[in-house]
C-alpha angles and dihedrals in degrees: 000000000000125000091260091051091051090053089050089050091054090049090052090055091047089050090053090052094051093045092055103030106033092100087065092056111099120202120232121263115279089017092170088066096048130094114227126204133189131198106218120213094225106088089336093271118177113226106203143173095044121152132192132198096199143016095250093062090051092049092049091054091051091052094046100041102029095202126203092233136008125209140175131192123263084212127082116223138189090222109019094176095060126090114278098265091051100044098091107229113231101173141300139237118242112255130194124190117197112187132172087232088074096046120078107232129165092228096069091075088057101050110014122084138181134202125199111240091215110041102013096240113158137203144163129257125023117343116270122242088255134009108265090221105043107005094242114155099202120088141174103227130187117205123186130200114233134170093263099052093039090052089050090052090048092053090053090048092053090049091050094050089050092053093047095049101036104033100029096034096230117158121238088247090064095050119072124187128198137170105242096222093248127045107333153008139278121218113198123193120197112187127142094227095046093048091067096052118117126221093271092056091046089052088057089054090050092049091053094048095048093041102245117177100011101151116190093218090058090054094056094248095129091049092053096250101098126159123299131216094255095050115115125243123358094346090064092041092053090049090051092047090050092047094050094045099046092043093063108014117128127215088262095050092049092048091049092064090056103261119155117251091250092054091047091052092048094051094047099043092042096046092122091055090049091053092047092048093068090072085073121022103318132262098298097112100013098078124061120206101040096090132195092285091051093051090047089058092046090052091049089054091048091052090049091053095044098043116096118242103226134154096257094195092061094054096049094046109100092190099047123150114221129192115262115245117253093020123118126263111231093214097054113013087236120124130241102252129200114228125195112236090240090055101046096095093054097037116116109198092193087065106024097050099051110126101178115058104159137065138027129251129198111221138171110231118207095191135331135161123234110286139175126225125168111332096334140076119217136195154312091218133183125175091339135139112221140166111232137172111268095255093053093042093049090047090060093040092052089048090057089239096117146026130218116266099172138337116234114196102196119105 
């Protein structure tokens, strides 16, 4: 099959999904005030400024059009079908996007690749700021979800939910979590007060969550009365970050944050005293030889570990489009899947987000790293024709790493 035929094949499978599963797709709250948008397979055109009065009309469009991706606005509008300046903004939910792209993980150098759009140079890991051969700053990059980067995204999601519920006092009913269908999670907050916040106020929320402006001298560290584990807010989080780091840090890890050799030796050889000190007010004035500069660097590391790695642009955007839950992700064929807060830690997106569970497809794979889906691990593949379960085959087809050789209908 040609490239165009492969794209048509993917759309046919998406169409089957929406014809059989659209009744399970629930619209967002206040759907009549939301803008909807659809990425169409043909030429990847974005169909925007659509509005719906009821769920049935939305589901019928999904069945008839079978889009690559489905979005709705975090904002509420008086007239969602008008152009942006005419919509009449009423408010917006608070959206957080946690993606493995924003989290440094060792695995991305193993499975992610980039290609320069100008000279064709290639490399592994995230794209550089400029092509090392020609200086071009535009790249075609391929990112793959694996257990390591998905677990990292999950850890950040758990941290974020903890901040929102403990520090901001939001109830679990106001905080909704969903696997995005690709490499991360969306956290969606619906609260009447928050919905009215402008971009400046949302930026303040972002700054708090990522730990902007936390100066050690303002926390009492240099005076020997630093934060303790039972302190609320960022004081307690810094204490926890310090506790976790100093409890396990090696000589190398301590040196990497810029500590002097004498301070490194003190913190390693006096680890038992550090651990004991937390029964009182922490190690801030217990240990000699670390110094105010040393503690400042330790606190910086604690902030780094306790801050949440979010896409800050998404959260401050009061007109943001967000993927609709239970719809398919055009880059993977997986579905965006809601996850109860109590279930996030145990949720496995490579099992729980599979949309296609029947059939086998024969595909020709150009190149793909080893990946896991469901109960099986596949690959790595290079210039190979293979028969795969529909979910795994569609995953590679949607990634642009394969083309259809032959569809096999048996289960």
